[in-house]
C-alpha positions, 0 to 999 in steps of 0.5 A, a space after each residue: 480546510 481539510 487539515 482544519 477539519 482533521 484537527 478538529 476531529 482529532 481533538 474532539 476524539 481526544 476531548 471524549 477520552 479526556 472525559 474519563 477520570 485520567 486528570 493528567 491526560 485532560 491537562 495534556 490535551 488541554 495544553 495541546 488544544 491551547 497550542 493549537 488555537 494559538 497557531 491558527 489565524 482569526 479567520 481559521 479559528 472562526 471556521 474551526 468553532 463553527 466545524 466544532 459546533 456542528 460536531 458536538 451537535 451531532 455527537 451529543 445533541 442533548 448537550 448543546 455547547 453553549 447552553 444557557 443556565 437559568 437561576 431563579 433568584 429569591 431575593 427575599 431569602 437574602 439577609 442583606 440587613 445582617 450583611 450590612 450589619 457585618 459590613 458596618 462592624 467591619 468598617 468601624 473596627 478598621 476606623 478604630 486603628 486610624 490615626 484620626 480615630 480620637 477627633 470629635 468633629 462639632 457642628 461647626 467642623 462639619 460645616 467647614 468640612 463640606 466647603 473644603 471638600 467642595 473646594 477640593 472637588 472643584 480642583 478635580 473637576 477643572 483637572 482630573 490630574 491635578 494631583 497625579 500629573 507631573 508636578 511642574 505642570 500643576 503646582 502653580 495652579 494649586 498655589 493660586 487655588 482657593 483651597 491653597 488659600 483656605 489651607 494657608 490659614 489653618 494653624 499648623 503648630 509646629 514644623 519638624 523638618 526644613 532645611 534652613 539653607 533651602 528655606 528662603 522664597 526665591 523672590 526674596 533670595 533673588 532680592 539679595 542679589 541686588 547687593 553690590 558686593 554679591 558675585 557670580 561665576 557663571 562657569 562654576 555656578 557659584 556665588 560669592 558674597 563679601 564686602 571686601 570684594 571678590 577677586 577670583 578669576 570668573 567672578 562679577 558683580 551680579 549688579 554689573 552682570 544684570 546690566 549686560 541682559 536686555 532687562 533685569 527680569 530676564 536675568 533674574 529669571 535666569 538666576 531663578 532657573 539655576 536655584 530652583 529644581 525644574 522640569 527637565 532635572 526631574 523629568 527622568 523621575 529617577 531618585 539618584 539622577 535627580 539628586 545630581 541636579 539637587 545637590 549642587 543647589 546647596 553649593 550654588 547658593 551657600 554664600 547666599 545663605 551663609 554670609 553672616 548679613 544674609 544669614 540673619 536676614 534670611 533667618 528672619 524672613 523664613 520665620 516671618 513666612 511660617 508665621 503667616 502660615 499660622 506655625 508656632 514652632 519652627 524646627 530647622 535643620 542647621 550646620 554649624 560652621 557654615 555662616 561666614 564673615 567677608 573674609 570667608 571665615 566661619 564666625 564660629 558657633 557662639 556667634 551664630 548662636 547670637 544671630 539666632 537669639 537676636 532674630 528670635 527676640 525681634 520676632 517675639 516682640 510681635 509674636 511672643 508664642 512663636 519659637 525656633 529650635 535647631 537639629 544640627 546636621 553632620 554631612 555624610 558627604 564629608 564623612 565621619 570627621 564632620 559628623 563628629 565635629 557636629 556633635 561637638 558643636 552641638 554639645 558646645 551650643 547646648 551650654 549657650 542656648 536651649 535652641 539646640 535639641 536634636 542631631 542629625 545626618 544629611 545627604 542622599 541616603 543611597 549615595 552615601 554610607 548608611 547609618 550602621 557605619 556611624 552606629 559606634 559613634 553615635 552610641 558613644 555620643 549618646 553616652 555624653 549628651 542628652 540631645 535627641 537623635 532625629 534621623 533622616 532614615 528611609 528617604 529611599 526606594 532601594 531594598 537594600 536600604 536598612 537606615 530606618 532599622 538603625 534609626 530605631 534601634 538608635 532611639 530616634 525621636 522622629 524618622 526624617 521621611 521614613 519612605 523605606 518603612 513600607 518594607 518593614 511591617 514588623 518595624 511599623 508595629 515598633 514604630 507605632 508602639 514606641 510612638 516615634 513620629 514620621 516626618 513626611 514631606 510630600 512635595 519633596 518626595 514627589 520632585 525628588 523622584 521617590 513617589 511618582 503618585 502621591 496617592 501611592 505613597 506609603 504614609 497614606 497606609 501609615 495613617 490608616 494603621 495609626 502611626 504618628 505622622 506630621 507634615 513638613 516642606 523639607 527644601 521649599 526654597 528650592 521647590 518654589 514653595 513658601 512655607 508648608 501649605 502646599 505639602 498639606 494641600 497635596 496631602 489633603 487631596 492625594 490621600 483623601 483626608 478629611 477635617 479630623 485627619 487635618 486636625 490630627 496632623 496639626 496636633 501631631 506636629 505640636 505633640 511630637 515637637 522637641 519643645 518642652 511640655 510646659 511650652 506645648 501646654 501654653 501653645 495648645 489653647 492658642 491652637 484651638 482658638 486659631 482652629 475655630 478662627 480657621 473654620 470661621 474663615 472657611 465658612 465665611 470665605 468659601 
């Protein structure tokens, strides 16, 4: 105790010295005091405080250490109305930059909006972490929700970003394995499809394999687990590690998707899925040369185009406004040779059909060469074609990723994902000025580890800054999703969107699609008609 008392007295002497104008001494003594405090035990600190209080009262009886300062508030003198006027003006000025500022809601819109907000609140009341929790713990509940049912009926004129070889509903893909010319190698985890049979080591007919299991449902669930992204593969929540599980899915299902018979069936099914989701224009990422015959040989670009035309003609009999457009993709995992090959195939396809409208490059951005390595090739290609470049760029959390910079310099019509755009404020202004739409894929960004909490997704800020954004599903067939409704639902909840925001996102999807202006104008009145029907559905159903 004597040691504590001595320390206290020493500190108080130093304290009075510090009341001089020597600020340097004051800072030094304050530092010494903080160091001393950290060294004392909790009990010793209490004793020290008591002793110090006594000393101060003795030395400064008229200056108690813990005096209460009383303030006489005169509320009448505070001009709250002026403050509120400034506040409202600031909010209105901020709102002018918001991407949906131009949408005027009518009475019917406002009534339906209240219903949608109520459905959103119901989900949060049941589970506060319904959007922020681990995706694989929550998504099925969302798919069964009344809000999902409502948003599925919302007209979504166009989808900008969907990979055809990852778009089929999982149950439909499993159904294809019931054909007796489908084979599976469990060791290699690969499917083969051929009416000529497969005599390769390790491959067995799936119809035969299914008989070895206790029942077909158990086997089918086993295959589903192989195809779909799952909780164990995404639990690390680190994008590069997740990609190591994600990329092999494309190899696993390659023959299922690309055998010429299955390719046509899947294309038809995918189109029907999006039609049910009230989509008019489906823009698919596609790779020429992957569709094969029974001998495993590519059927060629002309035959692939024939399949697209045949399927589209069949669909248009019942849905004349629906259409498909193709964005052809080079594989960076193979390199420059494949990207150049896809450029040539795109040029060839242009002479055969108006369906081909864009060119892109795919694969994990952080694992393979940046766009910068392809600039010379792309610039030369642009000098010989009018096909738009529509580049994946910024699907990355890596600070060194500069793909969005090169995508903008190369004149990309849209930016696939654009997550990395958040690191470049000046570039955001250029994107806004040049009217470049960002293809946002909320569910994909969650599953692949680019955002752990969608509320913090950079696109939320882009919307408030007035940057053009659209919503797309990316790879719904590997995410146990159908169409694009789940992506809209996540955006609606996580970003606290209102009905005007939803409508502007839908309008953006049409405005920034790669169909002609004449085609857009034909679709626009039908979209408005469907929008009214959607509002009436929400009012009547919920």
